[in-house]
C-alpha positions as CSV (number, residue, x, y, z in Angstrom):
1,M,-14.7,0.0,21.1
2,K,-14.1,-3.8,20.1
3,P,-10.9,-5.0,18.3
4,S,-11.1,-4.1,14.7
5,P,-11.8,-7.8,12.6
6,S,-10.3,-5.7,9.4
7,I,-6.8,-5.1,11.1
8,Y,-5.5,-8.3,10.0
9,S,-1.7,-8.7,11.3
10,V,-0.3,-6.7,14.9
11,R,3.7,-5.3,14.2
12,V,5.4,-3.5,17.2
13,V,8.2,-0.8,16.7
14,R,10.8,-0.1,19.5
15,M,12.6,3.2,19.2
16,A,14.9,3.2,21.4
17,K,16.7,0.4,22.5
18,N,16.5,0.8,27.0
19,L,12.5,0.0,26.4
20,P,11.3,-3.1,28.8
21,A,11.7,-6.4,27.4
22,N,8.1,-7.3,28.3
23,I,5.8,-5.7,26.2
24,T,2.3,-7.1,26.6
25,L,-0.5,-5.6,24.1
26,L,-3.8,-4.7,25.9
27,F,-6.3,-4.8,23.0
28,T,-10.3,-3.3,24.5
29,G,-12.3,-5.6,25.8
30,M,-9.6,-8.2,27.5
31,P,-8.8,-8.3,31.1
32,E,-6.1,-6.7,33.0
33,P,-2.4,-8.9,33.1
34,E,-1.0,-10.2,35.8
35,P,2.2,-7.6,37.0
36,A,5.3,-9.4,35.7
37,G,7.8,-7.6,38.1
38,P,8.5,-3.7,37.8
39,Q,9.9,-3.7,34.1
40,H,6.9,-4.9,32.5
41,I,5.0,-2.4,30.1
42,V,1.0,-2.9,29.1
43,V,0.3,-1.0,26.7
44,R,-3.5,-0.1,25.7
45,V,-4.9,-0.6,22.4
46,E,-8.2,0.9,20.2
47,F,-8.3,0.1,16.6
48,P,-9.6,3.7,14.7
49,D,-13.4,3.2,12.8
50,M,-12.1,0.9,9.2
51,T,-15.2,2.8,7.7
52,P,-12.2,5.5,6.2
53,Y,-9.6,3.0,5.3
54,H,-12.5,0.6,3.2
55,T,-13.2,3.7,1.4
56,C,-10.0,4.9,1.2
57,I,-9.4,1.4,-1.2
58,G,-13.2,1.9,-2.4
59,R,-12.4,5.7,-4.2
60,F,-8.4,3.4,-5.3
61,M,-9.9,1.1,-7.3
62,D,-12.9,3.2,-8.6
63,Q,-9.8,5.6,-10.4
64,W,-7.5,2.8,-11.6
65,S,-11.0,1.5,-13.8
66,K,-11.4,4.7,-15.0
67,L,-7.6,4.5,-16.1
68,E,-8.5,0.9,-17.8
69,I,-10.6,2.4,-19.6
70,Q,-8.2,4.5,-21.2
71,L,-5.8,2.5,-22.0
72,R,-7.8,0.1,-23.5
73,A,-9.1,2.9,-26.0
74,L,-5.3,4.4,-26.7
75,F,-4.4,0.0,-27.6
76,T,-7.7,0.1,-29.9
77,R,-6.7,3.3,-30.9
78,L,-2.8,2.4,-31.9
79,L,-3.8,-0.9,-32.9
80,G,-6.0,0.9,-35.7
81,A,-9.2,-1.7,-34.9
82,D,-12.4,-0.9,-34.2
83,A,-13.9,-0.1,-30.9
84,E,-15.7,-3.3,-30.5
85,K,-12.6,-6.0,-31.7
86,G,-9.8,-3.4,-29.9
87,N,-12.2,-3.9,-26.3
88,A,-13.0,-7.9,-26.9
89,L,-8.8,-8.1,-27.2
90,A,-8.1,-6.2,-24.3
91,S,-10.8,-7.5,-22.1
92,T,-8.1,-11.0,-22.1
93,M,-5.3,-9.1,-21.0
94,S,-3.6,-8.1,-17.7
95,G,-2.1,-4.8,-16.6
96,K,1.1,-5.9,-17.2
97,A,0.2,-7.5,-20.8
98,M,-1.2,-4.4,-22.0
99,I,1.6,-2.1,-20.7
100,E,3.5,-4.4,-22.8
101,A,1.9,-4.3,-25.6
102,L,1.2,-0.4,-25.8
103,T,5.1,-0.7,-25.1
104,V,5.5,-2.2,-29.4
105,L,2.5,-0.9,-30.7
106,S,4.5,2.5,-29.3
107,E,7.3,1.5,-31.8
108,A,5.2,1.2,-34.8
109,T,2.8,3.8,-34.8
110,L,4.5,7.0,-32.5
111,P,7.3,9.4,-34.1
112,A,10.6,8.8,-32.8
113,G,9.9,12.2,-30.2
114,A,7.4,11.4,-29.2
115,H,7.6,7.2,-29.2
116,K,10.9,7.9,-26.1
117,S,8.5,9.7,-23.8
118,F,5.8,7.2,-24.1
119,I,8.4,4.9,-23.2
120,N,8.8,6.8,-20.3
121,L,5.5,7.1,-19.4
122,M,4.9,3.2,-19.8
123,E,7.8,2.6,-18.0
124,R,6.3,4.7,-15.3
125,L,2.9,3.1,-15.6
126,S,4.5,-0.4,-15.0
127,A,5.9,0.5,-11.4
128,I,2.9,2.5,-10.3
129,N,0.8,-1.3,-11.7
130,T,3.5,-3.4,-9.3
131,K,2.6,-0.9,-6.8
132,R,-1.4,-1.2,-7.4
133,N,-1.2,-5.1,-7.4
134,Y,0.5,-4.3,-4.2
135,I,-2.5,-2.6,-2.3
136,V,-5.0,-4.3,-4.1
137,H,-4.4,-7.2,-2.6
138,G,-2.4,-6.1,0.7
139,Y,-4.4,-6.3,4.2
140,W,-4.8,-4.1,6.6
141,S,-2.3,-3.8,9.7
142,A,-1.4,-1.5,12.5
143,E,1.9,-1.0,13.6
144,I,2.2,-0.1,17.4
145,I,5.5,2.5,17.9
146,V,7.0,2.7,21.0
147,F,9.3,5.2,22.7
148,N,10.9,6.6,25.2
149,Q,9.5,10.0,26.4
150,R,12.1,12.9,27.5
151,N,10.9,12.2,30.6
152,G,11.0,8.6,31.0
153,D,7.1,8.0,30.6
154,V,6.6,4.6,27.6
155,T,4.5,5.5,25.2
156,M,2.7,4.2,21.9
157,K,1.4,5.5,18.7
158,M,-0.5,3.5,16.2
159,K,-0.5,3.4,12.2
160,V,-3.0,1.4,10.3
161,L,-1.1,0.6,6.7
162,R,-2.1,-1.4,4.1
163,E,0.7,-4.2,3.7
164,Y,1.6,-7.0,1.3
165,P,3.3,-10.4,2.5
166,A,6.7,-10.2,2.9
167,P,7.9,-12.9,0.5
168,S,10.5,-14.0,2.9
169,P,11.2,-14.1,7.2
170,R,13.8,-12.3,6.5
171,T,11.7,-9.2,4.6
172,Q,9.5,-9.3,7.3
173,Q,11.9,-9.2,10.0
174,A,13.1,-6.1,7.9
175,L,10.1,-3.7,7.9
176,A,9.9,-3.8,11.9
177,D,13.2,-1.9,11.3
178,P,11.8,1.9,10.8
179,K,14.8,2.8,9.4
180,N,15.0,0.4,6.3
181,Q,12.8,2.6,3.6
182,R,14.1,0.3,1.3
183,E,11.5,-2.8,2.4
184,R,9.4,-0.8,4.4
185,T,8.2,1.4,0.7
186,K,7.9,-1.6,-1.3
187,Y,5.8,-3.2,1.1
188,L,4.3,-0.6,3.4
189,F,1.4,2.0,2.1
190,Q,-0.3,4.6,3.9
191,T,-3.1,6.1,3.5
192,K,-3.4,9.9,3.6
193,W,-6.5,12.0,4.6
194,P,-8.4,14.6,2.9
195,F,-7.2,13.3,-0.8
196,Q,-4.3,15.6,-1.7
197,K,-5.3,14.3,-5.0
198,E,-7.2,12.0,-7.2
199,L,-5.6,8.8,-8.4
200,S,-6.3,9.8,-12.4
201,D,-4.0,12.4,-12.0
202,F,-0.5,10.2,-12.9
203,S,1.3,13.1,-13.9
204,R,1.7,14.2,-10.1
205,L,2.3,11.0,-9.2
């Protein structure tokens, strides 16, 4: 299989300190490298079929569009406007602006108890909206984890990730550390197959 044109970056993660310093990634179709000493390890990489991953993004965006339609309807109802005027106004708003508008409108229209629950929901939605932007505006990357087995052999496993560009070289370096979950969970996303739930079911997120 040829290297996938959908993979825009490859990251190598070393899981053991005693791994050889010279590790060469050999992608399908590349010529065998010249030996570079006894500590030279060649890791052969074959990318998976990316069709399911593209399907994942498509389904995600479809489910998010359904959510946005419901938010527009809610906005129109809280605003007290007819559907035509409400949709016209909502169409000019970003996801963040819509959440902010719903938060303000809820204070003026909902009872105290319902308003508190609604605010909590909007805070969760705001956090999810940020992740949505990172996923949609990110790119596919391959993370190759190289580690030692108990018998001393060097092996690897690969994960395909949806990645959002790190804002600084320091953060980019932190992403290569599996122990740094704070940064990795913010900028790296892994799909799960088959789908466990529809993304429209936000009560379970």
